[in-house]
MARLUM-736948 format. One record per atom (N, C-alpha, C, O): atom name; x, y, z; chain; residue number from 1; residue in one letter. Coordinates in pm, whole numbers, plus 50000, padded with zeros to 5 digits. Each point is the difference from the previous one (the first is absolute). Layout:
MARLUM-736948
NULUM  name     c1     c2     c3  chain  resi  resn
NULUM    CA      X      Y      Z      A   NUM     A
...
This chain:
MARLUM-736948
NULUM  name     c1     c2     c3  chain  resi  resn
NULUM     N  50084  49883  50000      A     1     X
NULUM    CA  49916  50117  50000      A     1     X
NULUM     C  50089  50123  50000      A     1     X
NULUM     O  50112  49998  50051      A     1     X
NULUM     N  49837  50107  49892      A     2     X
NULUM    CA  50071  50128  49998      A     2     X
NULUM     C  49898  50112  49995      A     2     X
NULUM     O  49881  49977  49976      A     2     X
NULUM     N  50166  50143  50046      A     3     X
NULUM    CA  49911  50116  49996      A     3     X
NULUM     C  50019  50076  49870      A     3     X
NULUM     O  50110  50004  49945      A     3     X
NULUM     N  49782  50055  50007      A     4     X
NULUM    CA  50006  50087  49883      A     4     X
NULUM     C  49922  50126  50037      A     4     X
NULUM     O  49917  49997  50091      A     4     X
NULUM     N  50107  50114  49840      A     5     X
NULUM    CA  49924  50120  50033      A     5     X
NULUM     C  49855  49990  49952      A     5     X
NULUM     O  49974  49955  49888      A     5     X
NULUM     N  49934  50086  50196      A     6     X
NULUM    CA  49858  50010  49964      A     6     X
NULUM     C  49964  50147  50011      A     6     X
NULUM     O  50033  50066  50098      A     6     X
NULUM     N  49899  49986  49801      A     7     X
NULUM    CA  49963  50141  49994      A     7     X
NULUM     C  49851  50014  50028      A     7     X
NULUM     O  49917  49943  49930      A     7     X
NULUM     N  50050  50133  50175      A     8     X
NULUM    CA  49862  50018  50041      A     8     X
NULUM     C  49957  50145  49978      A     8     X
NULUM     O  50077  50093  50027      A     8     X
NULUM     N  49802  49925  49925      A     9     X
NULUM    CA  49944  50134  49981      A     9     X
NULUM     C  49934  50045  50129      A     9     X
NULUM     O  49907  49936  50049      A     9     X
NULUM     N  50142  50172  50005      A    10     X
NULUM    CA  49950  50053  50126      A    10     X
NULUM     C  49928  50132  49976      A    10     X
NULUM     O  50029  50072  49904      A    10     X
NULUM     N  49876  49958  50184      A    11     X
NULUM    CA  49922  50122  49987      A    11     X
NULUM     C  49983  50065  50137      A    11     X
NULUM     O  49963  49934  50097      A    11     X
NULUM     N  50065  50196  49909      A    12     X
NULUM    CA  49972  50079  50120      A    12     X
NULUM     C  49882  50088  49966      A    12     X
NULUM     O  50012  50099  49927      A    12     X
NULUM     N  49872  49864  50127      A    13     X
NULUM    CA  49874  50068  49963      A    13     X
NULUM     C  50004  50150  50030      A    13     X
NULUM     O  49939  50079  49928      A    13     X
NULUM     N  50132  49959  50175      A    14     X
NULUM    CA  50008  50141  50040      A    14     X
NULUM     C  50059  50087  49888      A    14     X
NULUM     O  49968  50118  49990      A    14     X
NULUM     N  50117  49824  49929      A    15     X
NULUM    CA  50070  50076  49895      A    15     X
NULUM     C  49930  49997  49864      A    15     X
NULUM     O  50046  50061  49905      A    15     X
NULUM     N  49842  49867  50087      A    16     X
NULUM    CA  49928  49984  49873      A    16     X
NULUM     C  49887  50101  49992      A    16     X
NULUM     O  49916  50007  50089      A    16     X
NULUM     N  50081  50070  49803      A    17     X
NULUM    CA  49894  50100  49985      A    17     X
NULUM     C  49873  49939  49940      A    17     X
NULUM     O  49889  50037  50038      A    17     X
NULUM     N  50127  49869  49868      A    18     X
NULUM    CA  49884  49936  49937      A    18     X
NULUM     C  50021  49849  50002      A    18     X
NULUM     O  50068  49945  49913      A    18     X
NULUM     N  49874  49989  50187      A    19     X
NULUM    CA  50023  49857  50020      A    19     X
NULUM     C  49949  49918  49883      A    19     X
NULUM     O  50064  49902  49961      A    19     X
NULUM     N  49821  50135  49981      A    20     X
NULUM    CA  49946  49924  49888      A    20     X
NULUM     C  50091  50005  49878      A    20     X
NULUM     O  50023  49899  49934      A    20     X
NULUM     N  50027  50218  50037      A    21     X
NULUM    CA  50091  50016  49887      A    21     X
NULUM     C  50129  49920  50021      A    21     X
NULUM     O  50051  49937  49907      A    21     X
NULUM     N  50000  50065  50215      A    22     X
NULUM    CA  50122  49927  50032      A    22     X
NULUM     C  49978  49850  49987      A    22     X
NULUM     O  50082  49930  49942      A    22     X
NULUM     N  49808  50020  50114      A    23     X
NULUM    CA  49970  49857  49992      A    23     X
NULUM     C  49981  49956  49854      A    23     X
NULUM     O  50049  49895  49960      A    23     X
NULUM     N  49880  50186  49962      A    24     X
NULUM    CA  49981  49968  49858      A    24     X
NULUM     C  50134  49992  49927      A    24     X
NULUM     O  50022  49909  49921      A    24     X
NULUM     N  50065  50187  50105      A    25     X
NULUM    CA  50132  50000  49935      A    25     X
NULUM     C  50081  49878  50039      A    25     X
NULUM     O  50059  49934  49915      A    25     X
NULUM     N  49945  50036  50213      A    26     X
NULUM    CA  50078  49885  50047      A    26     X
NULUM     C  49946  49869  49943      A    26     X
NULUM     O  50077  49913  49961      A    26     X
NULUM     N  49791  50074  50035      A    27     X
NULUM    CA  49939  49880  49944      A    27     X
NULUM     C  50038  49985  49852      A    27     X
NULUM     O  50027  49890  49953      A    27     X
NULUM     N  49973  50223  49975      A    28     X
NULUM    CA  50036  49998  49859      A    28     X
NULUM     C  50146  49960  49982      A    28     X
NULUM     O  50033  49915  49917      A    28     X
NULUM     N  50055  50145  50161      A    29     X
NULUM    CA  50143  49971  49989      A    29     X
NULUM     C  50032  49855  50035      A    29     X
NULUM     O  50087  49939  49939      A    29     X
NULUM     N  49842  50007  50159      A    30     X
NULUM    CA  50024  49861  50045      A    30     X
NULUM     C  49914  49899  49926      A    30     X
NULUM     O  50016  49880  50018      A    30     X
NULUM     N  49895  50169  49898      A    31     X
NULUM    CA  49909  49916  49923      A    31     X
NULUM     C  49920  49906  50092      A    31     X
NULUM     O  49993  49879  49978      A    31     X
NULUM     N  49947  50184  50126      A    32     X
NULUM    CA  49913  49928  50093      A    32     X
NULUM     C  49868  50074  50011      A    32     X
NULUM     O  49988  50115  49958      A    32     X
NULUM     N  49913  49819  50097      A    33     X
NULUM    CA  49869  50059  50022      A    33     X
NULUM     C  50009  50097  50120      A    33     X
NULUM     O  50081  49980  50090      A    33     X
NULUM     N  49836  50122  49910      A    34     X
NULUM    CA  50001  50097  50110      A    34     X
NULUM     C  49934  49946  50127      A    34     X
NULUM     O  50032  50045  50110      A    34     X
NULUM     N  49878  49858  49877      A    35     X
NULUM    CA  49924  49950  50116      A    35     X
NULUM     C  50090  49953  50115      A    35     X
NULUM     O  49976  50040  50114      A    35     X
NULUM     N  50128  49877  49861      A    36     X
NULUM    CA  50085  49958  50111      A    36     X
NULUM     C  50073  50117  50067      A    36     X
NULUM     O  50025  49998  50121      A    36     X
NULUM     N  50010  50103  49800      A    37     X
NULUM    CA  50068  50116  50057      A    37     X
NULUM     C  49907  50077  50092      A    37     X
NULUM     O  50040  50043  50109      A    37     X
NULUM     N  49835  49974  49848      A    38     X
NULUM    CA  49902  50067  50086      A    38     X
NULUM     C  49968  49916  50124      A    38     X
NULUM     O  49974  50055  50106      A    38     X
NULUM     N  50029  49813  49881      A    39     X
NULUM    CA  49979  49913  50117      A    39     X
NULUM     C  50110  50020  50103      A    39     X
NULUM     O  49973  50006  50120      A    39     X
NULUM     N  50151  50005  49834      A    40     X
NULUM    CA  50112  50023  50090      A    40     X
NULUM     C  49985  50134  50070      A    40     X
NULUM     O  50022  50011  50121      A    40     X
NULUM     N  49940  50091  49803      A    41     X
NULUM    CA  49978  50132  50059      A    41     X
NULUM     C  49889  49996  50104      A    41     X
NULUM     O  50013  50060  50107      A    41     X
NULUM     N  49879  49871  49863      A    42     X
NULUM    CA  49888  49990  50094      A    42     X
NULUM     C  50041  49927  50128      A    42     X
NULUM     O  49960  50039  50109      A    42     X
NULUM     N  50120  49856  49876      A    43     X
NULUM    CA  50046  49923  50116      A    43     X
NULUM     C  50096  50081  50087      A    43     X
NULUM     O  50017  49971  50119      A    43     X
NULUM     N  50046  50129  49823      A    44     X
NULUM    CA  50097  50083  50072      A    44     X
NULUM     C  49941  50131  50049      A    44     X
NULUM     O  50073  50086  50050      A    44     X
NULUM     N  49798  49929  49935      A    45     X
NULUM    CA  49931  50126  50035      A    45     X
NULUM     C  50026  50043  50144      A    45     X
NULUM     O  50008  50120  50028      A    45     X
NULUM     N  50004  49785  50064      A    46     X
NULUM    CA  50017  50033  50141      A    46     X
NULUM     C  50143  50045  50035      A    46     X
NULUM     O  50023  50055  50107      A    46     X
NULUM     N  50071  49921  49803      A    47     X
NULUM    CA  50139  50041  50025      A    47     X
NULUM     C  50015  50151  49980      A    47     X
NULUM     O  49927  50059  49920      A    47     X
NULUM     N  50166  50002  50151      A    48     X
NULUM    CA  50027  50142  49974      A    48     X
NULUM     C  50041  50021  49854      A    48     X
NULUM     O  50064  49914  49940      A    48     X
NULUM     N  49899  50201  50004      A    49     X
NULUM    CA  50022  50027  49857      A    49     X
NULUM     C  50148  50014  49963      A    49     X
NULUM     O  50034  49995  49882      A    49     X
NULUM     N  50054  50023  50217      A    50     X
NULUM    CA  50142  50014  49970      A    50     X
NULUM     C  50072  49864  49996      A    50     X
NULUM     O  50117  49994  49963      A    50     X
NULUM     N  49815  49900  50074      A    51     X
NULUM    CA  50059  49865  49997      A    51     X
NULUM     C  49999  49948  49857      A    51     X
NULUM     O  49895  50000  49936      A    51     X
NULUM     N  50221  49955  50012      A    52     X
NULUM    CA  50002  49944  49865      A    52     X
NULUM     C  49919  49871  49991      A    52     X
NULUM     O  50002  49918  50092      A    52     X
NULUM     N  49928  50066  49798      A    53     X
NULUM    CA  49919  49881  49973      A    53     X
NULUM     C  50058  49931  49878      A    53     X
NULUM     O  50031  50065  49900      A    53     X
NULUM     N  49985  49803  50108      A    54     X
NULUM    CA  50048  49923  49885      A    54     X
NULUM     C  49881  49971  49909      A    54     X
NULUM     O  49911  49922  50034      A    54     X
NULUM     N  50089  50141  49849      A    55     X
NULUM    CA  49891  49979  49904      A    55     X
NULUM     C  50024  49881  49909      A    55     X
NULUM     O  49909  49922  49974      A    55     X
NULUM     N  50213  50065  49978      A    56     X
NULUM    CA  50033  49889  49910      A    56     X
NULUM     C  50132  49940  50047      A    56     X
NULUM     O  50100  50071  50014      A    56     X
NULUM     N  49899  49800  50011      A    57     X
NULUM    CA  50121  49930  50045      A    57     X
NULUM     C  50073  49937  49883      A    57     X
NULUM     O  49937  49951  49906      A    57     X
NULUM     N  50194  50051  50100      A    58     X
NULUM    CA  50087  49933  49904      A    58     X
NULUM     C  49966  50036  49855      A    58     X
NULUM     O  49965  49914  49920      A    58     X
NULUM     N  50045  50213  50050      A    59     X
NULUM    CA  49970  50053  49866      A    59     X
NULUM     C  50101  49945  49899      A    59     X
NULUM     O  50119  49994  50029      A    59     X
NULUM     N  49832  49967  49854      A    60     X
NULUM    CA  50090  49949  49896      A    60     X
NULUM     C  50083  50115  49942      A    60     X
NULUM     O  49966  50117  50017      A    60     X
NULUM     N  50141  49848  49913      A    61     X
NULUM    CA  50095  50100  49949      A    61     X
NULUM     C  49938  50098  49901      A    61     X
NULUM     O  50031  50119  50004      A    61     X
NULUM     N  49883  49833  49908      A    62     X
NULUM    CA  49938  50088  49901      A    62     X
NULUM     C  49911  50104  50068      A    62     X
NULUM     O  50005  50118  49968      A    62     X
NULUM     N  49914  49836  50127      A    63     X
NULUM    CA  49913  50092  50074      A    63     X
NULUM     C  50084  50099  50080      A    63     X
NULUM     O  49969  50119  50006      A    63     X
NULUM     N  50137  49829  50055      A    64     X
NULUM    CA  50088  50087  50079      A    64     X
NULUM     C  50061  50110  49913      A    64     X
NULUM     O  50009  50115  50042      A    64     X
NULUM     N  50031  49850  49837      A    65     X
NULUM    CA  50058  50099  49908      A    65     X
NULUM     C  49897  50107  49963      A    65     X
NULUM     O  50033  50118  49996      A    65     X
NULUM     N  49843  49840  49978      A    66     X
NULUM    CA  49894  50096  49967      A    66     X
NULUM     C  49973  50094  50118      A    66     X
NULUM     O  49981  50120  49981      A    66     X
NULUM     N  50017  49825  50137      A    67     X
NULUM    CA  49973  50081  50120      A    67     X
NULUM     C  50115  50096  50028      A    67     X
NULUM     O  49978  50118  50025      A    67     X
NULUM     N  50144  49830  49971      A    68     X
NULUM    CA  50117  50085  50027      A    68     X
NULUM     C  50006  50118  49903      A    68     X
NULUM     O  50039  50110  50038      A    68     X
NULUM     N  49923  49867  49837      A    69     X
NULUM    CA  50002  50108  49900      A    69     X
NULUM     C  49897  50108  50031      A    69     X
NULUM     O  50016  50114  49957      A    69     X
NULUM     N  49878  49852  50116      A    70     X
NULUM    CA  49893  50095  50030      A    70     X
NULUM     C  49992  50037  50148      A    70     X
NULUM     O  49905  50067  50042      A    70     X
NULUM     N  50192  49892  50036      A    71     X
NULUM    CA  49994  50019  50145      A    71     X
NULUM     C  49985  50147  50040      A    71     X
NULUM     O  49936  50030  50101      A    71     X
NULUM     N  50123  50059  49822      A    72     X
NULUM    CA  49989  50143  50032      A    72     X
NULUM     C  49856  50051  49988      A    72     X
NULUM     O  49967  50103  50057      A    72     X
NULUM     N  49948  49825  49870      A    73     X
NULUM    CA  49859  50037  49985      A    73     X
NULUM     C  49910  49928  50100      A    73     X
NULUM     O  49878  50014  49997      A    73     X
NULUM     N  50183  49909  50092      A    74     X
NULUM    CA  49923  49919  50095      A    74     X
NULUM     C  50041  50033  50144      A    74     X
NULUM     O  50064  49918  50066      A    74     X
NULUM     N  49899  50201  49983      A    75     X
NULUM    CA  50038  50033  50138      A    75     X
NULUM     C  49937  49901  50098      A    75     X
NULUM     O  49885  49960  49984      A    75     X
NULUM     N  50193  50003  50116      A    76     X
NULUM    CA  49953  49905  50100      A    76     X
NULUM     C  50032  49857  49965      A    76     X
NULUM     O  49980  49910  50083      A    76     X
NULUM     N  50071  50065  49796      A    77     X
NULUM    CA  50034  49865  49958      A    77     X
NULUM     C  50152  49985  50004      A    77     X
NULUM     O  50074  50087  49955      A    77     X
NULUM     N  49970  49800  50099      A    78     X
NULUM    CA  50142  49969  49995      A    78     X
NULUM     C  50018  49849  49990      A    78     X
NULUM     O  49907  49923  50025      A    78     X
NULUM     N  50213  50037  49938      A    79     X
NULUM    CA  50031  49859  49984      A    79     X
NULUM     C  50087  49957  50117      A    79     X
NULUM     O  50101  50063  50031      A    79     X
NULUM     N  49857  49829  50034      A    80     X
NULUM    CA  50075  49945  50112      A    80     X
NULUM     C  50066  49871  49952      A    80     X
NULUM     O  49936  49918  49934      A    80     X
NULUM     N  50191  50064  50099      A    81     X
NULUM    CA  50072  49879  49961      A    81     X
NULUM     C  50024  49917  50125      A    81     X
NULUM     O  50043  50052  50103      A    81     X
NULUM     N  49928  49819  49887      A    82     X
NULUM    CA  50029  49911  50112      A    82     X
NULUM     C  50041  49865  49945      A    82     X
NULUM     O  49961  49963  49889      A    82     X
NULUM     N  50118  49962  50187      A    83     X
NULUM    CA  50040  49869  49950      A    83     X
NULUM     C  49883  49902  50000      A    83     X
NULUM     O  49915  50002  50089      A    83     X
NULUM     N  50082  49913  49810      A    84     X
NULUM    CA  49898  49897  49991      A    84     X
NULUM     C  50072  49867  49980      A    84     X
NULUM     O  50092  49989  49920      A    84     X
NULUM     N  49864  49912  50154      A    85     X
NULUM    CA  50063  49869  49996      A    85     X
NULUM     C  49968  49928  49868      A    85     X
NULUM     O  49885  49993  49959      A    85     X
NULUM     N  50219  49954  49977      A    86     X
NULUM    CA  49986  49919  49879      A    86     X
NULUM     C  50050  49860  50035      A    86     X
NULUM     O  50108  49984  50057      A    86     X
NULUM     N  49814  49917  49909      A    87     X
NULUM    CA  50037  49863  50030      A    87     X
NULUM     C  50051  49933  49874      A    87     X
NULUM     O  49942  50014  49892      A    87     X
NULUM     N  50168  49912  50121      A    88     X
NULUM    CA  50065  49935  49886      A    88     X
NULUM     C  49966  49852  49997      A    88     X
NULUM     O  49924  49951  50083      A    88     X
NULUM     N  50130  49981  49822      A    89     X
NULUM    CA  49993  49855  49985      A    89     X
NULUM     C  49859  49949  49976      A    89     X
NULUM     O  49966  49889  50041      A    89     X
NULUM     N  49951  50191  49894      A    90     X
NULUM    CA  49865  49956  49961      A    90     X
NULUM     C  49919  49940  50114      A    90     X
NULUM     O  49926  49903  49979      A    90     X
NULUM     N  50087  50152  50137      A    91     X
NULUM    CA  49915  49956  50112      A    91     X
NULUM     C  50052  49879  50075      A    91     X
NULUM     O  49929  49949  50087      A    91     X
NULUM     N  50192  50002  49883      A    92     X
NULUM    CA  50055  49887  50075      A    92     X
NULUM     C  50015  50043  50146      A    92     X
NULUM     O  50056  50106  50028      A    92     X
NULUM     N  49896  49813  50062      A    93     X
NULUM    CA  50004  50024  50146      A    93     X
NULUM     C  49914  50120  50041      A    93     X
NULUM     O  50022  50059  50106      A    93     X
NULUM     N  49882  49976  49810      A    94     X
NULUM    CA  49912  50114  50033      A    94     X
NULUM     C  49927  49977  50132      A    94     X
NULUM     O  49977  50095  50074      A    94     X
NULUM     N  49988  49782  49954      A    95     X
NULUM    CA  49929  49969  50124      A    95     X
NULUM     C  50089  50027  50122      A    95     X
NULUM     O  49949  50027  50108      A    95     X
NULUM     N  50183  49964  49875      A    96     X
NULUM    CA  50092  50031  50110      A    96     X
NULUM     C  50029  50149  50008      A    96     X
NULUM     O  50003  50058  50109      A    96     X
NULUM     N  50018  50004  49776      A    97     X
NULUM    CA  50033  50143  49997      A    97     X
NULUM     C  49881  50083  50047      A    97     X
NULUM     O  50018  50099  50071      A    97     X
NULUM     N  49862  49863  49891      A    98     X
NULUM    CA  49882  50077  50035      A    98     X
NULUM     C  49980  50114  49902      A    98     X
NULUM     O  50052  49998  49889      A    98     X
NULUM     N  49873  50101  50154      A    99     X
NULUM    CA  49975  50114  49913      A    99     X
NULUM     C  49973  50124  50085      A    99     X
NULUM     O  49983  49991  50122      A    99     X
NULUM     N  50014  50124  49811      A   100     X
NULUM    CA  49973  50127  50066      A   100     X
NULUM     C  49872  50058  49943      A   100     X
NULUM     O  49964  49976  49885      A   100     X
NULUM     N  49969  50102  50197      A   101     X
NULUM    CA  49881  50070  49958      A   101     X
NULUM     C  49985  50124  50088      A   101     X
NULUM     O  50071  50015  50100      A   101     X
NULUM     N  49837  50072  49862      A   102     X
NULUM    CA  49979  50122  50076      A   102     X
NULUM     C  49950  49967  50140      A   102     X
NULUM     O  49916  49912  50018      A   102     X
NULUM     N  50136  50160  50080      A   103     X
NULUM    CA  49959  49980  50139      A   103     X
NULUM     C  49851  50030  50013      A   103     X
NULUM     O  49951  50099  49947      A   103     X
NULUM     N  49977  49814  50123      A   104     X
NULUM    CA  49856  50016  50013      A   104     X
NULUM     C  49965  50094  50114      A   104     X
NULUM     O  50084  50031  50084      A   104     X
NULUM     N  49792  50013  49919      A   105     X
NULUM    CA  49953  50087  50109      A   105     X
NULUM     C  50009  49929  50134      A   105     X
NULUM     O  50037  50060  50101      A   105     X
NULUM     N  49930  49811  49901      A   106     X
NULUM    CA  50007  49921  50123      A   106     X
NULUM     C  50145  49994  50050      A   106     X
NULUM     O  50026  50017  50119      A   106     X
NULUM     N  50068  49957  49789      A   107     X
NULUM    CA  50142  49995  50038      A   107     X
NULUM     C  50048  50134  50052      A   107     X
NULUM     O  50075  50006  50097      A   107     X
NULUM     N  49883  50102  49838      A   108     X
NULUM    CA  50042  50133  50045      A   108     X
NULUM     C  49959  50028  50144      A   108     X
NULUM     O  50068  50074  50071      A   108     X
NULUM     N  49821  49867  49973      A   109     X
NULUM    CA  49950  50022  50136      A   109     X
NULUM     C  50068  49909  50102      A   109     X
NULUM     O  49987  50022  50120      A   109     X
NULUM     N  50085  49875  49833      A   110     X
NULUM    CA  50063  49906  50092      A   110     X
NULUM     C  50135  50054  50048      A   110     X
NULUM     O  50062  50084  49936      A   110     X
NULUM     N  49980  49865  50178      A   111     X
NULUM    CA  50126  50040  50061      A   111     X
NULUM     C  50120  49962  49912      A   111     X
NULUM     O  50100  50073  49997      A   111     X
NULUM     N  49891  49815  49932      A   112     X
NULUM    CA  50112  49952  49918      A   112     X
NULUM     C  50037  50096  49888      A   112     X
NULUM     O  50114  50000  49953      A   112     X
NULUM     N  49791  50081  50004      A   113     X
NULUM    CA  50023  50089  49887      A   113     X
NULUM     C  50001  50147  50041      A   113     X
NULUM     O  49969  50087  49919      A   113     X
NULUM     N  50065  49939  50204      A   114     X
NULUM    CA  50010  50139  50048      A   114     X
NULUM     C  50107  50073  49919      A   114     X
NULUM     O  50110  49948  49981      A   114     X
NULUM     N  49858  50170  49973      A   115     X
NULUM    CA  50094  50080  49921      A   115     X
NULUM     C  49988  49979  49850      A   115     X
NULUM     O  50061  50073  49922      A   115     X
NULUM     N  49862  49827  50037      A   116     X
NULUM    CA  49979  49978  49857      A   116     X
NULUM     C  49895  50099  49950      A   116     X
NULUM     O  49918  50049  50078      A   116     X
NULUM     N  50086  49980  49794      A   117     X
NULUM    CA  49907  50095  49941      A   117     X
NULUM     C  49916  49932  49894      A   117     X
NULUM     O  50042  49903  49937      A   117     X
NULUM     N  49838  50150  50043      A   118     X
NULUM    CA  49910  49950  49895      A   118     X
NULUM     C  50075  50003  49867      A   118     X
NULUM     O  50068  50097  49968      A   118     X
NULUM     N  49918  49796  49955      A   119     X
NULUM    CA  50064  49993  49869      A   119     X
NULUM     C  50133  49926  50000      A   119     X
NULUM     O  50049  49965  49893      A   119     X
NULUM     N  50009  50009  50224      A   120     X
NULUM    CA  50128  49929  50004      A   120     X
NULUM     C  49978  49851  49974      A   120     X
NULUM     O  49896  49944  50034      A   120     X
NULUM     N  50203  49994  49904      A   121     X
NULUM    CA  49994  49856  49974      A   121     X
NULUM     C  50064  49926  50117      A   121     X
NULUM     O  50104  50041  50052      A   121     X
NULUM     N  49832  49849  49988      A   122     X
NULUM    CA  50050  49918  50110      A   122     X
NULUM     C  49994  49853  49960      A   122     X
NULUM     O  49921  49961  49914      A   122     X
NULUM     N  50164  49959  50149      A   123     X
NULUM    CA  49999  49856  49976      A   123     X
NULUM     C  49872  49939  50054      A   123     X
NULUM     O  49960  50027  50113      A   123     X
NULUM     N  49976  49889  49806      A   124     X
NULUM    CA  49872  49939  50040      A   124     X
NULUM     C  50017  49855  50045      A   124     X
NULUM     O  49931  49958  50093      A   124     X
NULUM     N  50157  49966  49843      A   125     X
NULUM    CA  50023  49860  50039      A   125     X
NULUM     C  50146  49965  49974      A   125     X
NULUM     O  50072  50078  49938      A   125     X
NULUM     N  49971  49806  50110      A   126     X
NULUM    CA  50133  49948  49974      A   126     X
NULUM     C  50112  50085  50058      A   126     X
NULUM     O  49983  50068  50101      A   126     X
NULUM     N  50132  49927  49832      A   127     X
NULUM    CA  50119  50076  50043      A   127     X
NULUM     C  49969  50149  50005      A   127     X
NULUM     O  50045  50071  50090      A   127     X
NULUM     N  49878  49975  49814      A   128     X
NULUM    CA  49964  50142  49996      A   128     X
NULUM     C  49933  50043  50131      A   128     X
NULUM     O  50030  50108  50051      A   128     X
NULUM     N  49881  49811  50004      A   129     X
NULUM    CA  49932  50036  50124      A   129     X
NULUM     C  50088  49974  50121      A   129     X
NULUM     O  50007  50081  50092      A   129     X
NULUM     N  50062  49804  49909      A   130     X
NULUM    CA  50083  49963  50115      A   130     X
NULUM     C  50109  50103  50027      A   130     X
NULUM     O  50035  50024  50116      A   130     X
NULUM     N  50019  50036  49779      A   131     X
NULUM    CA  50109  50096  50016      A   131     X
NULUM     C  49957  50142  49961      A   131     X
NULUM     O  50084  50081  49960      A   131     X
NULUM     N  49788  49948  50052      A   132     X
NULUM    CA  49945  50131  49961      A   132     X
NULUM     C  50077  50115  50063      A   132     X
NULUM     O  50037  50095  49931      A   132     X
NULUM     N  49986  49899  50199      A   133     X
NULUM    CA  50065  50112  50070      A   133     X
NULUM     C  50140  50028  49944      A   133     X
NULUM     O  50044  50115  49995      A   133     X
NULUM     N  50027  49780  49963      A   134     X
NULUM    CA  50135  50017  49945      A   134     X
NULUM     C  49993  50043  49854      A   134     X
NULUM     O  50070  50093  49959      A   134     X
NULUM     N  49846  49840  49962      A   135     X
NULUM    CA  49991  50029  49857      A   135     X
NULUM     C  49937  50135  49970      A   135     X
NULUM     O  50031  50062  49899      A   135     X
NULUM     N  49881  49984  50190      A   136     X
NULUM    CA  49930  50127  49977      A   136     X
NULUM     C  50098  50117  49996      A   136     X
NULUM     O  49980  50096  49925      A   136     X
NULUM     N  50123  49897  50155      A   137     X
NULUM    CA  50099  50108  50002      A   137     X
NULUM     C  49951  50121  50077      A   137     X
NULUM     O  49906  49992  50079      A   137     X
NULUM     N  50161  50120  49898      A   138     X
NULUM    CA  49966  50124  50069      A   138     X
NULUM     C  49963  50106  49898      A   138     X
NULUM     O  50056  50006  49891      A   138     X
NULUM     N  49849  50078  50147      A   139     X
NULUM    CA  49956  50109  49913      A   139     X
NULUM     C  50116  50099  49986      A   139     X
NULUM     O  50065  50036  50098      A   139     X
NULUM     N  49959  50006  49780      A   140     X
NULUM    CA  50107  50095  49973      A   140     X
NULUM     C  49953  50143  50017      A   140     X
NULUM     O  49889  50026  50047      A   140     X
NULUM     N  50196  50066  49913      A   141     X
NULUM    CA  49966  50141  50010      A   141     X
NULUM     C  50059  50077  49885      A   141     X
NULUM     O  50074  49945  49917      A   141     X
NULUM     N  49895  50179  50078      A   142     X
NULUM    CA  50051  50087  49894      A   142     X
NULUM     C  50091  50102  50065      A   142     X
NULUM     O  49964  50062  50100      A   142     X
NULUM     N  50153  49955  49843      A   143     X
NULUM    CA  50094  50099  50050      A   143     X
NULUM     C  50008  50114  49900      A   143     X
NULUM     O  50027  49979  49881      A   143     X
NULUM     N  49949  50140  50166      A   144     X
NULUM    CA  50004  50117  49914      A   144     X
NULUM     C  50129  50079  50017      A   144     X
NULUM     O  50008  50116  49958      A   144     X
NULUM     N  50092  49823  50102      A   145     X
NULUM    CA  50127  50068  50025      A   145     X
NULUM     C  50066  50052  49873      A   145     X
NULUM     O  50062  50106  50000      A   145     X
NULUM     N  49923  49820  49893      A   146     X
NULUM    CA  50066  50038  49875      A   146     X
NULUM     C  49947  50132  49945      A   146     X
NULUM     O  50064  50061  49914      A   146     X
NULUM     N  49819  49984  50134      A   147     X
NULUM    CA  49942  50123  49948      A   147     X
NULUM     C  50056  50125  50069      A   147     X
NULUM     O  49977  50112  49952      A   147     X
NULUM     N  50092  49872  50155      A   148     X
NULUM    CA  50051  50116  50074      A   148     X
NULUM     C  50111  50070  49929      A   148     X
NULUM     O  50053  50099  50051      A   148     X
């Protein structure tokens, strides 16, 4: 197994002047239906408007190129990069390795997942789950020192 970059489309509702126009544009660029995007927005209604929401996970390269070319016209939209696990050997020993999936609401409320955030991937079974705390790693940060 190894990690590869996954590109996620994020939205900060507070920075968007016309949410319908933004959703329509993103759906067009990603070649997806608008309904799932509106469902995600509706499910996130209770969150503060400054919290980023993941609208589209693991955007393909063509869609990413279309979005990046128009990003200046999409205030409140940004691309988040995170590692995504890739499994090799055509699934050999998959039952031992296990798999990862987005952390559930139930898991987020449990003591074992304290400090995890909605949208993060966690080990669900096998080695991935048994060694979740080690494999998950630590959240990084951004250093703006170079701008001084």
